[in-house]
C-alpha positions in Angstrom: 48.7 34.8 26.7 46.7 31.8 25.4 46.7 31.6 21.5 43.7 32.5 19.5 41.9 29.2 18.2 40.2 28.9 14.8 37.4 26.6 16.0 34.2 26.7 17.6 34.0 25.8 21.6 33.3 22.1 22.0 34.8 20.8 18.7 38.2 19.3 17.9 40.6 21.2 16.2 41.8 18.6 13.5 38.7 16.5 13.5 38.3 14.7 10.4 35.0 15.3 8.3 32.6 12.4 8.9 32.3 10.1 6.1 29.1 9.7 4.0 27.1 6.9 4.8 26.6 4.0 2.7 23.4 3.5 1.0 21.5 0.5 2.4 21.8 -2.4 -0.1 18.3 -2.8 -2.1 16.9 -6.5 -1.3 15.1 -8.0 -3.8 11.5 -8.9 -3.1 12.2 -12.1 -4.8 15.6 -14.1 -5.0 16.0 -17.3 -7.1 19.5 -18.6 -6.4 21.3 -21.5 -7.9 18.0 -23.0 -8.7 17.8 -26.8 -10.1 14.6 -28.9 -9.9 14.8 -32.6 -11.2 11.4 -34.7 -11.9 11.4 -38.2 -11.6 10.1 -40.0 -14.7 8.3 -43.2 -13.5 8.1 -44.7 -17.0 11.7 -44.9 -17.9 12.9 -44.9 -14.1 15.0 -41.8 -14.6 15.4 -38.4 -13.5 14.7 -35.1 -15.9 16.4 -31.9 -15.1 13.5 -29.3 -15.6 15.5 -26.3 -14.5 19.2 -25.7 -14.0 21.3 -23.0 -12.2 18.5 -20.3 -12.3 19.5 -17.1 -10.9 17.0 -14.1 -10.8 15.9 -11.2 -8.8 12.5 -9.4 -8.7 12.2 -6.0 -7.1 9.1 -4.5 -5.1 6.8 -3.3 -7.6 8.4 -4.8 -10.8 6.4 -6.6 -13.6 8.9 -9.2 -14.7 7.7 -11.1 -17.7 9.3 -14.7 -18.4 9.6 -15.7 -22.1 10.8 -18.9 -23.5 9.1 -21.8 -25.5 7.0 -24.6 -24.2 9.0 -27.1 -22.0 11.6 -24.7 -21.0 11.0 -24.7 -17.2 9.4 -21.4 -16.8 6.2 -22.9 -15.2 8.6 -24.9 -12.7 10.2 -21.6 -11.7 7.2 -20.1 -11.1 5.7 -22.8 -9.1 9.0 -23.2 -6.8 8.2 -19.3 -6.2 4.7 -20.1 -5.2 6.0 -22.9 -2.9 4.2 -25.6 -4.8 7.8 -27.1 -5.9 10.6 -27.7 -3.7 13.9 -27.4 -5.4 16.1 -30.0 -5.8 19.4 -27.6 -5.3 19.6 -23.8 -4.6 16.8 -21.8 -3.0 14.1 -19.1 -3.6 13.9 -16.2 -0.8 11.1 -13.7 -0.2 12.2 -10.7 1.6 15.4 -12.9 2.4 13.6 -15.9 4.0 13.5 -19.0 2.6 10.2 -20.4 0.7 9.5 -23.6 2.3 5.4 -23.7 1.1 2.7 -21.5 -0.2 2.0 -18.4 1.6 -0.6 -15.6 2.1 2.1 -13.2 0.1 1.8 -14.9 -3.2 -1.4 -15.7 -5.2 -1.5 -17.5 -8.6 -3.4 -17.0 -11.9 -3.3 -20.0 -13.8 -4.2 -20.2 -17.8 -7.1 -22.6 -17.5 -9.2 -20.1 -14.9 -9.4 -22.7 -12.5 -13.0 -21.3 -11.5 -15.5 -23.4 -9.2 -18.3 -24.1 -11.9 -20.8 -24.3 -9.0 -19.9 -20.4 -7.6 -21.2 -17.3 -8.9 -18.6 -14.6 -9.6 -18.9 -13.2 -6.1 -18.5 -16.9 -4.6 -15.4 -17.8 -6.7 -13.8 -14.3 -6.2 -14.5 -14.8 -2.1 -12.8 -18.1 -2.2 -9.6 -16.4 -2.1 -10.6 -14.9 1.2 -12.1 -18.4 2.6 -8.4 -19.7 2.1 -6.9 -17.4 4.4 -7.8 -18.2 8.3 -8.1 -14.9 10.4 -9.6 -12.8 7.9 -12.5 -10.7 9.1 -15.7 -11.8 7.4 -17.6 -8.6 8.0 -15.0 -6.9 5.5 -15.7 -9.7 2.8 -18.5 -8.1 0.9 -16.7 -5.0 0.3 -13.5 -6.3 -0.5 -14.8 -8.6 -3.2 -17.0 -5.6 -4.6 -13.9 -3.6 -4.8 -12.0 -6.4 -7.0 -15.1 -6.7 -9.1 -14.7 -3.1 -10.1 -11.3 -2.9 -10.3 -11.4 -5.7 -13.1 -14.6 -4.3 -14.8 -17.2 -7.1 -13.6 -19.9 -5.0 -12.5 -23.3 -6.3 -13.1 -21.9 -9.9 -13.9 -21.6 -10.7 -9.8 -24.4 -13.6 -9.6 -23.2 -15.2 -13.0 -21.8 -18.5 -13.2 -18.6 -19.4 -15.2 -20.7 -21.3 -17.9 -22.1 -18.1 -18.7 -19.0 -16.1 -19.1 -16.4 -15.5 -21.9 -13.1 -16.8 -21.5 -11.7 -13.0 -21.2 -14.3 -12.6 -18.2 -13.5 -15.8 -16.4 -10.0 -15.0 -16.6 -10.9 -11.2 -14.8 -12.6 -13.5 -12.1 -9.4 -15.4 -11.7 -7.4 -12.1 -11.4 -10.1 -10.7 -8.9 -9.7 -13.9 -6.9 -6.2 -13.3 -6.5 -6.2 -9.7 -5.7 -9.1 -9.7 -3.3 -6.6 -11.6 -1.0 -4.2 -8.6 -1.1 -0.8 -10.7 -1.8 2.6 -8.9 -2.5 3.0 -11.2 -5.5 1.1 -12.0 -8.3 2.4 -15.3 -10.3 0.9 -15.4 -13.3 0.9 -18.7 -15.9 0.1 -17.7 -19.2 -3.2 -16.3 -18.0 -4.1 -14.8 -21.5 -3.2 -18.1 -23.5 -6.5 -19.5 -23.5 -8.4 -16.5 -25.1 -8.6 -15.2 -28.5 -6.6 -13.1 -30.1 -8.8 -9.6 -29.9 -9.7 -10.6 -26.4 -5.9 -10.9 -25.3 -5.1 -7.5 -26.7 -7.6 -6.0 -24.5 -7.0 -8.2 -21.7 -3.1 -7.0 -21.8 -4.3 -3.4 -21.5 -6.7 -4.1 -18.7 -4.0 -6.1 -16.7 -1.5 -3.1 -17.2 -4.0 -0.8 -15.7 -4.9 -3.0 -12.7 -1.2 -3.9 -11.9 -0.4 0.0 -12.2 -3.3 0.9 -9.8 -2.3 -1.8 -7.3 1.4 -1.7 -7.2 1.7 -5.6 -7.1 5.0 -7.3 -8.0 4.3 -9.5 -10.8 5.8 -12.7 -12.4 4.3 -13.3 -15.9 4.9 -16.3 -17.9 4.3 -16.2 -21.6 5.8 -17.5 -25.0 5.0 -14.4 -26.8 7.7 -11.8 -27.5 5.2 -9.3 -28.3 3.5 -9.9 -25.0 6.7 -9.9 -22.9 7.7 -6.6 -24.1 4.4 -4.7 -23.7 4.0 -6.1 -20.1 7.2 -6.2 -18.7 9.5 -3.7 -17.0 12.1 -6.7 -17.7 12.1 -9.8 -19.8 13.7 -13.0 -18.6 14.6 -15.2 -21.7 14.7 -18.7 -21.0 16.5 -21.6 -22.9 15.4 -25.4 -22.8 16.7 -28.8 -22.1 17.3 -27.9 -19.2 15.6 -24.7 -18.5 17.8 -22.0 -17.9 18.2 -18.2 -17.7 19.7 -17.0 -21.2 19.3 -13.1 -20.8 17.5 -10.8 -18.5 16.8 -7.3 -20.6 15.0 -3.8 -19.6 12.4 -2.8 -21.8 12.9 1.0 -22.0 9.5 2.0 -23.4 7.1 4.5 -21.7 3.8 3.3 -19.8 1.1 3.2 -20.2 1.5 0.7 -23.4 -1.0 0.0 -25.7 -0.7 -2.6 -28.2 -0.4 -0.4 -31.0 1.2 2.5 -29.1 4.3 0.4 -28.0 5.0 -1.1 -31.5 5.3 2.5 -32.9 8.3 3.4 -30.3 11.7 3.1 -32.0 13.0 0.4 -29.4 10.3 -2.2 -29.6 11.5 -3.7 -33.2 15.0 -3.6 -31.9 14.1 -5.1 -28.7 11.8 -7.8 -30.7 14.3 -8.8 -33.0 16.9 -9.1 -30.4 14.5 -11.5 -28.1 13.5 -13.5 -31.5 17.5 -14.0 -31.9 18.0 -15.5 -28.8 15.3 -17.7 -28.3 16.3 -18.9 -32.3 19.9 -19.3 -31.3 18.7 -21.2 -28.3 16.3 -23.5 -30.4 18.9 -24.2 -32.8 21.5 -25.2 -30.5 19.0 -27.6 -28.9 18.3 -29.4 -32.3 22.1 -30.0 -32.6 22.2 -31.5 -29.0 24.3 -28.7 -27.5 21.7 -26.9 -25.2 23.3 -25.7 -21.9 26.8 -25.7 -23.1 
């Protein structure tokens, strides 16, 4: 007589339970690996190390603020991500692919607006589409109109840059970048040229726009408050040569109005810490021991 079995037909009596699947590794959208950049100084026939051994990752949808004093290599790193500067050593990867030059997946917003003075608001914004071969011209009007509404420039479509305030000109620059539908916005101190009150308004507007579009942002600033108000994380750079000192999360709820975020318990603590890191690096640099 056959012995009874304690398993269902079609199964193996001694089969081991299936091992749980390992989660797929999260690949950062931007990876900067062992990046060093040198510039030739023709006046002295020598080389200047602008940044050395920079490593950082930026994930999809993240707002990374890059904080540091003037001359610490922040813009050099951003230009390398943009493909405008080639690394001396190391590499920059976008979605795991090495950056070898500019591409439509990245757009740059500059500090000095960089608008064409002979073009109206509409025509300046449209310039971002003109630089992308293969775009359907039939779609341009609607895309430009959407960008104008998003940045709050309704009613100024036919104005020239000379007729706009600094804050409005920077909105044009932002709309020009957004209309091209990049995955990544690279912003080089875009609020540095506007007055303090306009800067506060623009910070709130920028947060609103980025939240609405879900763009990945690398934002350069030398303002500690701005780095905290805008960033999901803050990468702190030291100088001589430029390098990453720390990368810190900003665990404060959004949206962050200027006054609202400063009232949060963690704001003062984070601000004091960032100030201490920058001050310590400045002291080391003055003693000639930066990077040691």
